[in-house]
Residue, then its C-alpha position, 0 to 999 in steps of 0.5 A: m296156743e297157750g294163753y289163748f284160752g284163758h285160765v286153763d283148771c279142769i283137765e276135761k275142758a282143756y283137753e276138749k278145747g284143745h283137741s277141737v283146735f288142733m282139729e280147726l287149725v288142721d282144717f285151715q292148713v295151718l298145721k299139717k298131719l304126719e304119720g303116727g297122729f303127729v302135726i307140724m305147722d306149715s313153713a309159710i305160717i312160721d314168718l307170719d307177721d304178729s300184729d297181736r297187741y301181746g305178740f303171738g305168746g298172748t298171755a301164756s303161762l309158760g313159754l313152752a315153745d320157747l325152750s331150749e332145744d338143748v333141754d334133754w325132753e321129748g315134750f309130752g309124748r304120746i298122752t291120753h285123757k280118762d277119768g279127770m287126768i292125762k297120762s302117757l299112752c301105755t301100750g302094754k310093753k314091758d319097758q314102758k315107763l309112765s313119763t306124763l301126768f296130769l291130774n285134776g282136783n280131787r285125784c291130786g292125792e293119787i301121785k303117793d298113792n296109785f302112781f307112788g311107783s312111777k313117781k320117780e320116772l315122772q318127767v312132767l307133772a302137772l297137778f289143777n287145785p291140790t289139796l296139798k299144804s306142803l310139798t315135802q311128800l310131793l316132791s321127794d325122789m322125784r329127779e326126773l321132772r322135767v315139768l311141774v305145774l302146780r295151779g290153784c294151789h290154795f291150801l298151799e301154805k309153807i314151803n320149807e326146804k329145797f328140793e332136788l330137781q336138778r332136771l326141772t326146765v318148767l315151773e308153775i306155782s300159781n294161786a298159792s294165796s295162803l303162801q306167805e313165804i318162800p325160802d331164800d334158797f328154794f331154787d339152789h338145785m333148780l339151776q336149769l329152770q328156763s320157764l318159771h311162773i310164781s302168781e298170785l302169790k302175797v309173799d312180800h319178798l323174793p327169795s334171793s336164789l332166783e337170781k341164779l336162774k341163768e337159764l330162766r328164759w321165761l319169769i312170770l309174776r303176774d298179780c303178786s300184791c305184796f312185793k315192792t322191789l323187783i329182783s335184778l334181771n340183769s342176771f337173766s342173761k337169756l330172759l325172753v320174757c317178763d310179765v310182773s303185771g297186777a304187782k300193785s305194790l312194786t314201786t321199785f328196781r334193784d337194777k338202775a338199767f336194764k342192760d344184760i338182758p339183750k334178749l328180752q322180747t317182752l316186759d310187762l309193767s302193767r298195773t303196777s304202782i312204779k314211778s319210774l324206770p331203769k334205764l333202757i339199755k342194750l334191749g335190741d330184742l324188745t318187742h312188746f312193752s306194756l305199761s297199762g294202769c300205771k298211775s303213778l308213772d310220769r315219764l319213759p327213760r330214753t328209748e333209742s336201745l329198742t330198736t325192734l320195739q312193735t308195742l308200747d302201751l302206756s293207757g291209763a297212765r294218768n300222771f304220765k307226762e313226758f317222754h324222755e327223747q321226741s322218737l320211740g326207738n326205731s319207730g319205723g318198726l313200731k306198730i301200735l302205741d296206745l296213750s289213751e287215758t294220759p295227762l299228755e299235752k303233746l306227743p313225740s315229734k318222731i313217731n311212726p306206729r301203725h297203730l296210734f291210740l289218744k282215746h280219752c287224753s284230757q289234755l291233749k287240745k291240738l294235733p299238730c303235723l307230725e313229719a315222721l308219721k306216715d305208716l299210721e293205719v289206725l288212729d283213734l282219738s275217741g273221747s278227747k274233749s279238749l281236741v279243738e284243733i288238727e293242724d291243716q297238713f296232719f294228714s297230707r304225708l299220711r298214705s295208709l290211714q284206714i281207721l280215723n275216729l274222731s268222735e266226741t272230740s271238739i274239733k271245729t273243721l276237718p282237714s283235707l283229707a282228699n289224699q286218704n284212698n285207703i281209708r274204710q272208717l270215718l268217725l265223727s259222731g258226737c262232734i258238735a262242734l264240727k261245722v266244715i268238711e272239704d269239698k273234695s274229702f271224699e272224693h278218692m274214698s273208694f274203699l270207705q264202709h264207715l261213715d259217722l257224722s251222728e250230731t255233729s253240727v255240719e251244714y254241706l257234705p262233700s259228695l258221696l258220689n264215689l263211695s261205692n263201697l261204702s255200708v253204714l252212713s249216720l247223720k243222725n241228728c245232724t239238724n244244721l244240715i242244709a242239704i242231703p247229699l245225692l245216694e243214689s250211687l251208694t248201692n251197697l249201703e247196708e245202714l242208713n241213718l238220717c234220723g232228725i234230719s230236717t231238710l228231708t222233704k215231704n216226698g225226698a226219699g226217692f233214693l229209697e228204690h234202688r237200695s236192695h242191701l239195705r238191713i237197717l233204716d232210720l228216717s225218724e223224727t223227719q219231714l217225710e210223708e210219703l214214702p217209695s214202693m218199699s217192695n226193694l226193700k226186702k232184706l230190711r231188719q230194721l224200720s224206724l219211722r218214729g215221729c213222721q207225723g205227715l206220713q200216712k202210708v207204708l207202700n208195699l210194707e207186707e213185702l218186709t217179713r224179714l224185719e225185726v223191729l218196725d217202729l211207726s210211733r207218731t205217724a198218721v199211718t191209719h192201716l196196717p198189711p196183715l203182719h202174720n208173715f212176720s215172723n221174726l219181729k220182735q218190736l212193733l211200736l205204734g204208740g202215739c198213732s191217733k188215727l191207726e184204726g182197729f184198737l178202740d175196742v181194745e182195753m189194758h186189762d185185756l193185754l195185761g191179763p193172763t192172756a191177752k185179747e186177739l188184737p188186729y192184723g194179726i198181731s197175735k200171732l207174732t211168736h217172737l214179739e218181745c215189745l207191743d206198744l200200741p196206740n190209743m185204746k178205749t181206755i187211754e182215750e178215756a184217761e187222757s181226756r182227764n188231767t195228766k198232766s202230772l204223769p212223768e216223761e218217762d220212756w219205759g214199758i210193762s209187761s203181764f208175766l205168763d201163767e203155766t197154763h199160757r206160757d207155752n204158747g210159743k208166745p212172750p208176754i206182750s209189753v206197753n208202754g208204761i206211760q199208757f199203763l199210768q194213764v189206766l191206772k189213774k181211772n182204774p185202781s183194780l189193775l192192781t188187785r192181783f198182778h205178775f209185772c215187769v218194768h222195764p227200759s223201752t226196747k229202743g233204749q240205751n244204758k249209760n254204756g250205750d247197749t241197747y236194752s234187750y227185753g227178750n233177754d229177761l224172759i229167759f230167766r223170768d220163771t227161775h225167781f218164783q222157781t226158789v222155794e221160798f218165793g213161790r208162795f208169791k205166784d198168787q200175790r201182787a209182784l213186780e219186777i224192776s229190770g234194766f234201768d240207769r235211773f228209777p223208773k219214774g211213775a214205777e212207785d205208784i205200783l211199787g208201793t202195793v206189791d207184796c214182792v218185788f225183784f230187782i234185775n240189771n239196775t244201776f240206780n241205787k247203792w243200797l236198797s234203803d236209799i229207795g224209800v220205805s214208802t215206796l216199799k212200804a207193803i213188801k214181805g219179799c225182794w230179790i235183787e240180781r245184777c244190781t252191779e253198783m250196789e254196795g249193801v243192803f240196808h245203810a245206816g243212817k236210815e234206822e227209822d225207814i228200815a225198821k218199818l221195811g222189817e216190819t213186813l220183810e220175811i225173805l231177802g235175796v240178793s245175787n251177781a252183786i259185784n260190789l256188795y260188801s256189806v249187808h248192812s253198814g255201820n251199826l245197824l241192828w237187826q232187831g227189827f226183822e223180826n219177820l225176816k225169815s230166809l236171806y240168801l246170797d249169791c255170786c257177791p266177790k267182795l262180800s268178806t263176811v255176813f253178820s257180826s254177834s251183835q246183828l243177828p236177825k233171830n227169827l231167820k230160818v233160812l240162810q244160803v251164801k254161795f259163790c262169794d270168793k271173799l267170804e271168810s266168815v258167816f258171823e265174825q269171831t266173837s267169844p263166846e260165840p253167839k247162839w242162833p236159836e231158830l236156824e234150820t238151814l244153812c247153805l255154804w256153797e263153794l266158798p274158797e275162802l270160808k274158814s268159820i261159821g263162828c255160831t252155834l246152831p242148835s236147831l239146825q235140821t239142813l247143813k250144805a257145806w259144799e266145796c269150802p276147802k278152807l273150813q275144818y270140819s271141827e267148825i261145822n260140829v254135827s255131832l252136837v245138833e241133834s235136830l239135823q237131818t240132811l248132812w252134804i259135805s264136800n271138799v273139806v280137806d281134813l274130814k276123816s270122820v262124820y263121828s268116831g265114838s262108843q255112843q251113838p252122837e245125837s246129830l244122827r238120831n234123825l239124820v235122814t240123809l248123808v252125802l259126801q263127796s270129794c273129802p281126800m282124808l276121809e277113811n271111814v263115814l261113822s265109828s260107832p257100834l249104833p247105826p243111823q236108823s233114820l238114814k234113807t240116802l247115803k251117797i259117796k263120791s270121790c273120796n280116795k282114802l275110804k276104806t269103810v263106810f260103817e266101822h264098829d266091832t259089833s258081832s251083832d248084824y249092822v242093820l240100816q233098816k230105812l236106808e233105801t238109796l246107796d251110791l257109791q262112786e269112785l272110792p278106789k279104796l273102799e273095801k268093805i261097807g259094813g253094813k245091811f240095807p234090806s230096804v235098798e232094792k238097787p245099790i249103785i256101786m260104781g269105780c270101787p275095786k276092792c269092795r267086797 
């Protein structure tokens, strides 16, 4: 199972997931139970055909299943999970030894303390996210060690000696981002190593002693971004797996030829910068070969030695020009060949893969008949827009083809598919040049399940009578289709799209009567005026009749109670049945239904107020309704009588936030058509006096990735914005959310120009906030930006005048989940104009490395919160002397793994939270000089030994009210001072493994904290005494402190 769960660095999750999967495998009879709690694999599974692109090994880290049977190691043995560790199950027997130990995060230090006596006997040691800077103390005297895993070694800075680990078989040192060098002799005494995993290192060369590991079977060097030359693989005659993927600086090989690694099964060189490969000789066992994303690679050497090759992945090799020969190893055994996004103009003539991927091959113009190509099961040419021709006999030899995807190619005719008896999917959408499909193409496709001819130019379709298993048929926008084929025989049809078929006659939908399996039906933009009874379509989930302008009624519509989407826009429907039983209905689209009765008394403000007026046909009782597009109402009819030519032709909706009194009534807010809203707004501007609106795309629209926008997903998060303390003040003001757009919604600027607070959620229409224009944001006081993946920064140099005007009003700014944001401001843009900016929030911006330079401090900022920014190294750029930020009162730094400095003095600081910032030194926090400090939270500051030590009480402790300390592995005492912190009310300490005393003092008088009300001490294994009295603490919490008296 190793490798199929992704990166595992949490013991609890790994144990739970592993156990649950084992139980599932037993249930499915893949594994069999034996006595004593052991399991074995069923013999029938061992020889199972491996069709996975990466093999059964997946993306494994250690390859434990491939270790030699000669190793004198019996595996992990019986293990148990408890308190953040996994260890050997000890039953109390006298000679029983601790052989296996997994420790998580903050417990890693216990290997030197609690397990010091047992570490000489350890055979398996795994430390996840250790805080070790050196391996010297850890690995001394561990001569029995067989497996050593150090995963997430972010603090490991140096390896300056070699270790006597002569029995070591498996070694992983991963994510050691601070390690710059490994000594050349490091592996001299590890000659039994069979699996070596060194990933995400920044070393510029690999140690020469690595080539001495003659027993090596697994070599993993993933994402080592600095080394340029790969060691000689010919040194490892027993090597099975070599993974160098993501070594983006790798350009050359020490080997001129791969010739002495005959057992190699997997070679992954993807996402490297190699331009050419060594010769491939005597690689008879190689099954998986990946060169994906090798953008500099231009050719592949001869492959005749690759007689068992199953997968060859060259996708994204954008400079790849040719194969050395016309065949690929033993072409009969090739299962997957991926040449997507390569500039190939022709294919090797002697290839026979099962799966052939040629997606987005921009230079491929013709697909010739390849005689060797006979076992093909999947052919995907989607997006290869230069492809204009497929030779007539191309498909004649194929007997196993199951999936054919030619979507968005430029083919004009489709060769005969008459002999394709096994095909399951035929996808031709977007082939706008395709006009002809031969008459008997579908005659023998009895297994066909999915046929997509959307937006093609075909005029006639072959008979569909034999497609008895067809479940999906799409003829969307086949505007040239002269006649619709008979559909009566398609008894298993579940999805039918005939949108835009002009030849669908007024009463031409008789084929629907017996389509009882239909779940999705789209007859939009057709000439239909009459439908048969819908009573047999009880499984229908989506029904779209949009634009059927002659359609006046839908017979038996009331029986379709499972509907989730009902689109009757721009039809002539006059009545609807009662809808109160349509409990699943999410979208009801009635826009443009000019003859639909019952809505003339409804006004726009009735729908966008905190409570909606009772609507006809039971619409108000639809508890799952997300989007309601209404027909003409009273206010809209009046507005339409005015000149509305200037209104944009945009398809978006608008809804109102619900207040607390109406939020829990089981009904989501109703969304109405944005154009209707703008029409009413022109007549009645008073709608914008006080509002909380959300502007979102029409739910029937799609974004640029082809994903349908789901308005309901955003309802989950709607409340969270106002729950933020700073944004809560806008509950009683004018607020607008713009969510889910690839382009700025035209017309929305009329609303945006009046708001006090705006939320930009999940948009891709701008890279900088300042691009929107100050005239649009002229009154804005608060701005929150979330999931705007294209955003690179907030304020852009070159627009200083506009930004200065925005700075006059902006008070609160927040940016969250902006994956491409690398700067809050660009160039030498000054913050002096932002005199009113009081709060700044930055959350999940993985490319952000610093927040401010010294010349760019918004001088009146009071709150700065930075969370989950993986590459942030400093809050302020380093300068000398350090700048002073006089007004900042709250600084929250949360889970910033690379943060090393704050870089600024903060004389007015009241709250400091430095949580899980492992590289931040305590000297950088410097709280003892801050007299105003009231709240201090510190977690995982690895060099913290004491919050304060001195003969006098520090100024910072005079006003300190709350102190929280967690996972500080070097903390020995909290406070060493003769005077207690008299203002302290809350003290919480957890998982500080070296803490012996909370308050250390030499005074003979009572050490009393009069105001302390909460005392919470947990998981402090060495704590011996607290050192004080707390008369106001009624129920102290002291857990996991066995030595405390």
